[in-house]
C-alpha positions in Angstrom: 72.5 -12.9 -19.0 69.5 -12.9 -16.7 66.8 -13.1 -19.7 68.6 -16.1 -21.0 68.7 -18.0 -17.6 64.9 -17.2 -16.8 64.4 -18.5 -20.6 66.4 -21.9 -19.9 64.5 -22.0 -16.7 61.4 -22.0 -18.3 61.8 -24.1 -21.5 63.4 -27.0 -18.7 60.1 -26.4 -16.9 58.2 -26.4 -19.9 60.3 -29.8 -21.1 59.4 -31.5 -17.7 55.6 -31.1 -17.8 55.7 -32.2 -21.5 57.7 -35.2 -20.7 55.3 -35.6 -17.7 52.4 -35.5 -19.4 53.4 -37.5 -22.2 54.1 -40.4 -19.6 51.3 -39.8 -17.0 49.6 -43.1 -18.2 45.3 -43.1 -16.8 43.1 -46.5 -17.0 39.5 -46.8 -15.7 38.4 -48.7 -12.6 38.1 -51.6 -14.8 41.5 -52.1 -15.7 45.0 -52.7 -14.3 48.1 -51.1 -15.3 51.2 -53.4 -15.6 54.2 -51.2 -15.5 57.3 -53.6 -16.3 60.9 -52.2 -15.7 61.5 -52.2 -12.1 61.8 -54.2 -9.1 59.0 -54.7 -6.5 57.9 -57.1 -3.5 54.7 -58.9 -3.6 53.2 -61.1 -0.9 52.1 -64.2 -1.3 48.8 -65.9 0.7 50.7 -67.7 2.8 52.9 -65.1 4.0 55.9 -65.1 1.6 57.4 -62.4 -0.2 59.2 -62.6 -3.4 60.6 -60.2 -6.0 59.3 -59.1 -9.4 60.3 -57.0 -12.4 56.7 -54.8 -12.6 54.3 -53.3 -10.4 50.5 -52.7 -10.5 48.2 -49.9 -10.4 44.5 -50.8 -10.0 42.1 -47.6 -11.7 43.6 -44.1 -11.9 47.0 -43.4 -13.1 50.6 -43.3 -12.7 53.9 -42.0 -14.2 56.0 -43.8 -16.1 59.6 -43.6 -16.6 60.5 -43.4 -20.0 63.2 -45.7 -21.4 63.1 -47.6 -18.5 59.4 -49.0 -17.8 57.1 -50.1 -20.4 53.1 -50.1 -19.8 50.6 -53.0 -20.1 46.8 -53.0 -19.9 45.1 -56.0 -18.5 41.0 -55.9 -18.2 39.0 -56.6 -14.7 35.3 -56.7 -15.9 33.0 -59.8 -15.6 33.3 -62.3 -18.5 30.4 -64.6 -19.1 30.8 -68.6 -20.1 29.0 -70.8 -21.5 30.2 -74.3 -20.6 28.7 -77.9 -22.6 29.2 -81.5 -21.6 28.0 -83.7 -24.1 28.0 -87.3 -23.6 29.0 -87.8 -19.8 28.6 -91.1 -17.9 26.6 -90.4 -14.7 26.9 -92.4 -11.2 24.6 -94.8 -12.7 26.0 -95.0 -16.0 23.1 -93.4 -18.0 25.0 -91.1 -20.9 23.9 -87.2 -20.4 24.6 -83.8 -22.3 24.6 -80.9 -19.7 25.2 -77.1 -20.5 26.0 -74.5 -17.7 26.9 -70.9 -17.5 28.8 -69.2 -15.2 30.6 -65.2 -14.6 34.4 -65.1 -14.5 36.9 -62.3 -13.5 40.3 -61.4 -12.8 40.8 -61.6 -8.5 41.0 -57.9 -6.8 42.8 -59.7 -4.1 46.4 -58.1 -4.6 48.5 -61.5 -4.5 45.8 -62.7 -6.6 46.0 -60.0 -9.3 49.8 -60.8 -9.5 49.1 -64.5 -10.3 46.6 -63.4 -13.3 49.2 -61.1 -14.7 51.9 -63.4 -14.5 49.2 -66.1 -16.4 47.2 -63.8 -18.9 48.4 -60.5 -19.0 49.8 -61.9 -22.8 46.9 -63.6 -23.7 44.2 -61.2 -23.0 40.5 -62.0 -22.1 40.3 -64.4 -24.5 42.4 -66.2 -23.1 40.9 -65.7 -19.7 37.7 -67.3 -20.9 39.0 -70.2 -22.7 41.2 -71.3 -19.7 38.1 -70.7 -17.5 36.0 -72.7 -19.8 38.0 -75.5 -19.7 38.7 -75.6 -16.1 34.8 -75.3 -15.7 34.5 -77.8 -17.9 36.7 -80.7 -16.4 35.0 -79.8 -12.9 31.5 -80.3 -14.4 31.9 -83.5 -15.4 33.8 -84.5 -11.9 30.8 -83.5 -10.5 28.1 -85.2 -12.9 30.0 -88.7 -12.9 29.4 -88.9 -8.9 25.4 -87.8 -9.1 22.4 -89.3 -10.4 20.2 -88.0 -13.0 17.4 -87.8 -10.7 19.9 -85.9 -8.1 21.3 -83.6 -11.0 17.7 -83.0 -11.9 16.1 -82.5 -9.3 19.4 -81.0 -7.0 20.5 -78.3 -9.0 22.0 -76.1 -6.3 23.7 -79.1 -4.8 25.5 -79.7 -8.1 26.3 -75.9 -8.5 27.9 -75.5 -5.3 30.1 -79.0 -6.0 31.4 -77.4 -8.8 32.0 -74.0 -7.4 33.6 -75.8 -4.5 35.7 -77.7 -7.1 36.8 -75.3 -9.2 38.3 -72.8 -6.5 41.2 -73.9 -5.7 41.9 -74.2 -9.7 40.9 -70.3 -9.9 42.6 -69.0 -6.9 45.9 -70.4 -8.5 44.9 -68.7 -11.7 44.0 -65.8 -9.8 40.7 -65.8 -11.5 37.7 -65.4 -9.5 34.2 -67.3 -10.2 31.4 -65.0 -9.1 28.5 -67.1 -10.4 27.7 -70.6 -11.8 24.8 -72.4 -12.6 22.9 -75.4 -14.4 21.0 -74.7 -17.2 19.7 -77.8 -19.0 20.6 -81.1 -19.4 19.4 -83.9 -22.0 20.2 -87.7 -22.9 19.7 -89.2 -26.1 18.4 -92.9 -24.7 15.5 -91.5 -23.8 16.0 -92.1 -20.3 14.7 -88.7 -18.8 11.5 -89.2 -21.1 10.6 -92.7 -19.6 11.6 -91.1 -16.0 9.3 -88.2 -16.9 6.4 -91.1 -18.1 6.8 -93.2 -15.1 6.8 -90.3 -12.7 3.8 -88.5 -15.1 1.9 -92.1 -14.9 2.6 -92.1 -10.8 1.5 -88.6 -10.4 -2.0 -89.5 -12.7 -2.6 -92.1 -10.2 -1.7 -90.4 -7.1 -4.2 -87.7 -8.6 -6.7 -89.8 -9.4 -6.6 -91.5 -5.7 -6.5 -88.1 -4.1 -9.5 -87.0 -6.3 -11.8 -89.9 -5.2 -10.4 -89.4 -1.4 -11.3 -85.9 -1.7 -14.2 -86.0 -3.2 -15.3 -88.7 -0.1 -14.2 -86.7 2.1 -15.9 -83.3 0.3 -19.1 -85.5 0.6 -18.8 -86.6 4.2 -17.4 -83.3 5.3 -20.5 -81.4 3.5 -23.3 -83.4 5.2 -21.5 -82.9 8.3 -21.2 -78.9 7.4 -24.8 -79.1 6.5 -25.8 -80.7 9.6 -23.6 -78.7 11.5 -25.1 -75.6 9.6 -28.7 -76.0 10.2 -27.9 -76.8 13.9 -25.7 -73.2 13.6 -28.7 -71.7 11.5 -31.5 -72.9 14.1 -29.4 -72.0 17.3 -28.7 -68.2 15.7 -32.1 -68.4 14.7 -33.1 -69.0 18.5 -30.8 -66.4 19.7 -31.5 -64.2 17.4 -35.1 -64.0 18.6 -33.7 -64.0 22.4 -31.5 -61.2 20.9 -34.3 -59.0 19.2 -36.6 -59.6 22.7 -34.0 -58.0 24.7 -33.2 -55.7 22.5 -36.8 -54.3 22.1 -36.9 -54.2 26.2 -33.8 -52.5 26.3 -34.7 -50.1 23.3 -38.4 -49.4 25.4 -36.3 -49.1 28.7 -33.7 -46.9 27.0 -36.7 -45.0 25.0 -38.8 -43.8 28.5 -35.4 -43.2 29.6 -34.3 -40.9 26.8 -38.1 -39.2 27.3 -37.2 -38.6 30.8 -34.4 -36.8 29.9 -35.6 -34.8 26.8 -38.6 -33.8 29.1 -35.8 -32.6 31.9 -33.4 -31.2 29.6 -36.4 -29.5 27.9 -37.5 -28.0 31.5 -33.9 -27.0 32.2 -33.8 -25.7 28.7 -36.5 -23.5 29.3 -35.4 -22.6 32.6 -31.8 -21.6 31.0 -33.5 -19.6 28.6 -35.4 -17.6 30.8 -32.2 -17.1 33.0 -30.1 -15.9 29.5 -33.3 -13.8 28.9 -32.9 -12.3 32.3 -29.3 -11.5 32.2 -29.5 -10.5 28.5 -31.8 -7.5 29.9 -29.6 -7.0 33.1 -26.9 -6.9 30.6 -28.3 -4.6 28.6 -29.9 -2.3 31.3 -26.2 -2.3 32.7 -24.9 -1.5 28.8 -27.3 1.3 28.8 -26.4 2.8 32.4 -22.5 2.4 31.1 -23.3 4.2 28.3 -25.2 7.4 29.8 -22.3 7.4 32.7 -20.3 7.2 29.5 -22.2 9.8 28.1 -22.0 12.0 31.3 -18.7 12.1 31.5 -17.7 12.7 28.3 -20.3 15.9 28.2 -18.4 17.0 31.7 -14.5 16.2 29.9 -16.4 18.2 26.8 -17.5 21.1 29.3 -14.0 21.4 31.0 -12.5 21.0 27.5 -14.5 23.8 26.2 -14.0 25.8 29.6 -10.1 25.5 29.0 -10.4 26.2 25.3 -12.5 29.6 26.2 -10.1 30.4 28.8 -6.9 29.9 26.5 -8.7 31.5 23.5 -10.8 34.4 25.1 -10.1 34.4 29.0 -6.6 34.9 28.5 -5.9 36.7 25.6 -8.5 39.6 26.8 -6.4 39.8 29.8 -3.5 39.8 28.0 -5.2 42.6 25.8 -6.4 44.5 29.0 -3.3 44.2 31.0 -1.3 45.4 27.2 -4.4 48.5 26.9 -3.8 49.4 30.9 0.0 49.3 30.0 -0.1 51.6 27.0 -3.2 53.8 28.6 -0.8 55.0 31.6 2.1 55.4 29.0 -0.3 57.4 26.8 -1.3 59.3 30.0 2.1 59.9 31.3 3.2 61.0 28.0 0.1 63.3 27.7 0.7 64.6 31.3 4.5 65.5 29.9 3.1 67.4 27.3 0.6 69.0 29.5 3.5 70.3 31.6 5.2 70.9 28.5 2.5 72.9 27.2 1.4 74.4 30.1 4.2 77.5 30.0 2.8 78.1 26.9 -1.2 77.9 27.1 -0.6 80.3 30.6 1.3 82.7 27.6 -1.4 82.3 25.1 -4.3 82.4 27.5 -3.6 85.6 28.6 -3.6 87.0 25.1 -6.8 84.7 24.3 -8.5 86.2 27.3 -7.9 89.6 25.9 -9.0 88.7 22.4 -12.2 86.7 23.6 -13.1 89.5 25.5 -13.1 91.7 22.7 -14.6 89.3 20.7 -17.5 88.9 23.0 -18.1 92.2 23.5 -18.5 92.3 19.8 -20.7 89.5 19.3 -23.1 90.8 22.1 -23.6 93.8 20.6 -23.8 92.4 17.4 -26.3 89.8 19.0 -28.0 92.8 20.3 -28.5 94.0 17.0 -30.0 91.0 15.9 -32.5 90.9 18.6 -33.4 94.3 17.6 -34.1 93.2 14.4 -35.8 90.3 15.3 -38.1 92.3 17.4 -39.1 94.2 14.5 -39.9 91.6 12.3 -43.8 90.1 11.8 -45.6 87.3 11.4 -45.5 87.8 7.8 -41.7 88.3 7.5 -41.6 85.2 10.3 -43.6 83.2 7.7 -42.0 84.1 4.3 -38.6 83.1 5.9 -40.1 79.6 6.8 -41.9 79.4 3.0 -38.7 79.8 1.8 -37.2 77.3 3.5 -39.4 74.3 2.6 -37.9 73.8 -0.8 -35.0 72.6 0.8 -36.9 70.5 3.6 -38.5 68.9 0.6 -35.6 68.0 -1.3 -33.8 66.6 2.0 -37.0 64.5 2.1 -36.8 62.9 -0.9 -32.5 63.0 -1.1 -32.3 59.6 0.1 -34.8 58.1 -3.0 -31.9 59.6 -5.2 -29.3 57.7 -3.8 -31.0 54.2 -4.4 -29.9 52.3 -7.6 -32.7 50.1 -8.1 -36.0 49.4 -6.6 -37.7 45.9 -6.7 -41.4 46.2 -6.8 -43.5 42.8 -5.4 -47.1 42.8 -5.5 -49.3 44.9 -7.8 -48.1 47.6 -10.6 -49.4 50.5 -8.0 -45.9 50.6 -6.2 -44.4 53.4 -7.8 -47.2 55.9 -7.5 -47.3 54.9 -4.0 -43.9 55.4 -3.3 -44.3 59.1 -4.8 -47.3 59.7 -2.8 -45.9 58.2 0.7 -42.8 60.9 -0.1 -45.9 64.1 -1.1 -47.5 63.1 2.2 -44.4 63.6 4.1 -43.9 66.8 2.4 -47.8 67.6 3.3 -46.9 67.2 6.8 -44.2 70.0 7.1 -46.6 73.0 7.9 -47.7 70.6 10.8 -44.4 70.0 12.3 -43.2 73.9 11.7 -46.6 75.0 13.4 -45.5 72.4 16.6 -41.5 73.8 16.6 -42.4 77.5 16.2 -46.1 78.3 16.8 -46.5 79.9 13.4 -49.8 78.4 11.4 -48.5 78.8 8.0 -52.4 78.2 6.4 -53.4 81.1 8.0 -50.8 83.4 7.3 -51.0 82.6 3.5 -55.0 83.2 3.3 -54.1 86.4 5.3 -51.7 87.3 2.5 -53.9 86.3 -0.2 -56.2 88.8 1.4 -54.2 91.6 1.9 -53.6 91.3 -2.2 -57.6 91.9 -3.0 
């Protein structure tokens, strides 16, 4: 049930919207909608109010009740009208033809707009232009009949103003507005305008000839006067020029002398100023050098202080810390050793007695061995000692040459006899061994060997 009701409501809403859209009429700003069918009140320019059976909508749009109101459109744009008046009598009785043009539109004032709707709604734009043309033509003929040909020809603006003023009331009653009106051309079939022009042309030519003669005369007179004035002015100007030249030269000489004096003063002042600047520059240079040296000394002092702090931080403090650490470690080690010593003292005392007895026995044995060895040495002769030393000579020579055996590579710089010199040096060292033995033991190996050889013989 609710869905059906909802559908009905939607259908009614759609129907109302479609009906509103179909009956909503719109026009541009240059058109007016005339909706007939309902009563409205209109206020006339004189203040009276009256009821009419229609309403107006200028531009835009409005909703039109279906089956009750009808809609018509009336244009509000400007219409151009050309008005021709053939064979019109002027105030002098001269027959002329005139042609003018104007611009007309429906009035924008609400009261006048109602009048225009009531007068031209069914006739449209053609009816507006036709009626406006007829009104302008009548007013134009009336104005032409009150003016002469000369006035019409020379005072076209006044003629157009007369026509506009005369037609204003008519257009107001019609609901129209005359925007512009001007006379375009006039002509006649009897040659009046041409004759008028010929006479005027003759008068103009005569006046021109007289004016030319007068102008030539005046020009000659003025030319002579101007030449005289020109010569006088030229001579006066030349005199003034010569005087001005003289004054100028005098002034220039004076100025030049003053300039030279000022220039000399300026040169002297420049030299003095340059000397002062040079002196000031040297003083500044010395000051800069002194400041640089003072700054360098300060930098050196700061660098020395920095290095002292750096040495103190990197050497002295770590060394003191290490010394303190070593001291603590040494004290700890001494204390530990003291404890170990106290612990071992008892064992040492026990071992001491046994070792003393063993040492006593060992000493007695060693003493006996030494006494026997001393007796054996006493029995040794010099020959035995020499033989003993000779047996040790090969070991001594091997000890001398042993460092060369451990050398991996020898680079010889100089002549090619370096190798023989090296071996010669080794042999020389070995040859010095008998002298060394003699100095150490007092044995002369050469004499012992010689005696041994003599004994064999």
